[in-house]
N, C-alpha and C positions, 0 to 999 in steps of 0.2 A: 160473167166470169170475174170481172173486177169487183163486183159487189160481194161475191163469195169469198174472194181473197181478203177483202176489207173486213168482212165479218170474222173470218178465221184469224186474221191478224189481231183484231181486238179481243177475241176470245182467248188467244194464247197469252196476250199481254195481261188480261184480267186474271187468268189462271195462275200465271207466274207471280203476280202481285199478291193474290190471295194466299198461295202457298208460302210465300216469303213472310207475309204478316202472321199467318197461323204458326209457322215454325218459330218466328221471333217471339210471339206471345207465349208459346209453350215453353221455350227455353228460359225466357225472362221470369215467368211465373214459377217454374221449377227452381231456378236459382234463388229467387226472392223468398220462397217458402222453405228453402233449405232441404228440399227433397221432392217428392211427388207433388204435382199441383193439386189444388182444390178447385172444384167447380160446383157452384150452386149448393154449397154446404156438404158436398161429398168429397172424399179424398180418393184420388186415383192411385192405385197400387199396381205394381208390375209383378206378374206371377213368374217365379224363377224355377219352379219344380213341377213335376207331373203328379203330385200326390192327390190332386182333386180331379184328375181326368176321369171320365171323358167330359164332365160338365165344364170344367175350367182347364184349358190347355196351357202348357208351358209357353211363355212368350206373350200371353194375353195381358190385357189390362182389365182390372176390375174396379168397381167403385164400392166404397164402404161408407156407411153413415157413422161418423164418430160421435162419441159422447152419449149422454143419457145414463140411465140406471143400468149398470153392468151386471146386475143380479136378475135381469129380466129374461134371460135366454132359456130356451127349452130344448129338449132333445130334437134334433133335426135342423136347428138353426145353424147357419154358417157364420163363424166369427173370425175376426183377425185379432191375433194377440201377439205379445212379445214373449219369446221363450227366455230361458235362463241366461242366454247369451245376447239378449236384446235384438234377436232377429225376428222379423215379422213373419208370422205363419197364418195361413187361412185354412181352417179345417172345420168340419162339421161337429157339433156337440153330440156326443154319443151317450153321455150320462150326466146327471146333475146331482151333486151331493152338497151337504153343508158341513163346514169344518170351522170351528171356533166362531160361529155366528155369521160366517161369510160363505157365499156360494162358491163351490169349486166345480169346475167342468172337466169331464173327461172328453177329449177330442180325438178325432180320427179323420185321416184323409180318405176320401171316397175310393181312391185307388190303392190304399195301403191295406195289407191283409189283417193287421191288428191295430188296436187303439194306441194312441201315443202313451208313452210310459209315465210321463210327469203330468199330473193333473194341473189345470190352469185356474189360479185364483181369479176372482172377478176383477180385481184391481189391475191385472195384467192384460185385460182385454182392451183393445184400441177402438174397435167398432164392429158393426154387423155388415156382412155382405149384402149389397142391395139387389143382387140378381143380374146386374148389368155386366156383361163380359164382351170385350172386343178382341178377337183373336189376332195374334201376331203383332199388334201395335206396340206391345211392350218391348219387343226387340229394338224398334226404332226409338222409343223413348229412352231406353237404357243407353243407346248410342248417343242420343241427343244430350243426355245428362253428363256424358264424359266431356272432358275439356276439348278434345279434338273433334268429337261429334258435334258439340254445340257450336264450335267455330265454323265447321264445315257446313252445318245446316243453316247458319246465318249467311255465310259468304257465298256459297254456291248459288242459291236462288237469287241473291242480290246481284251477283256477277252476271248470271243469265239474263236478268231483267235489264241490266245496263247494256250488255252485248246486243240484246234484241232491240233496244232503243237506238243504239248506234247504227245497226243495220237498217232500221226504218228511216232514220235521218239521212243516211247515205242514199237510200233509194229515192227519197223525196228530192234531194239535191240533184240526183241523176235525171229525174223526170223534169225538174225545172230547167236544167241545162239542155235537155233534149228539146223542150218547147222553145227555149231561147234560140237554139240553132236551126229550128225549122224555118224554111222560107215562108214569109208571109204571103198569103194568097191575095192577088189584086182584087179589088172590088169590081164585080162585073157590071155594076150600074153606078158610074161615077156621078151622075146627075142626082142620085138619091141623097148624096151627102150635102148638096147645096141648100 
């Protein structure tokens, strides 16, 4: 039973430490990059609308591959671009045209009944959707990117880790005190000590 408690105690400590370090890393990388973090050359974006459902749900995070030749896209590719108000939008290419020697894309959200009204010039495309989607994590990342969320996500796991350590230290002191106060058992064979 003691072995099981010891293993569980170490597992909880390790889990709290890992969560704390991951959250701290995520918040620091987000703040340092001035937005969503980058991982292995991919940018992580938060999906705020349901225009690409059912493939990409609201509140998901997606990865996009930035850069490269933005004239390379074909019908069916999913791209992330900046609209006229500099908002990031991820939609599927529905048609490809050429205007003034530059490719222009007509895009459409999979869940939208019609194509987007404004064509997207190649120079407004930020990157291509990689196909990786993790549902619901975007809600947490959005919260972590806020001032209160970032502070809470750093403080709460850290405080839990400190509290858990204090409890373990107090338990260790209690066990030491208990052993100190236990009567010592007399040696049944005093001649063995000589």
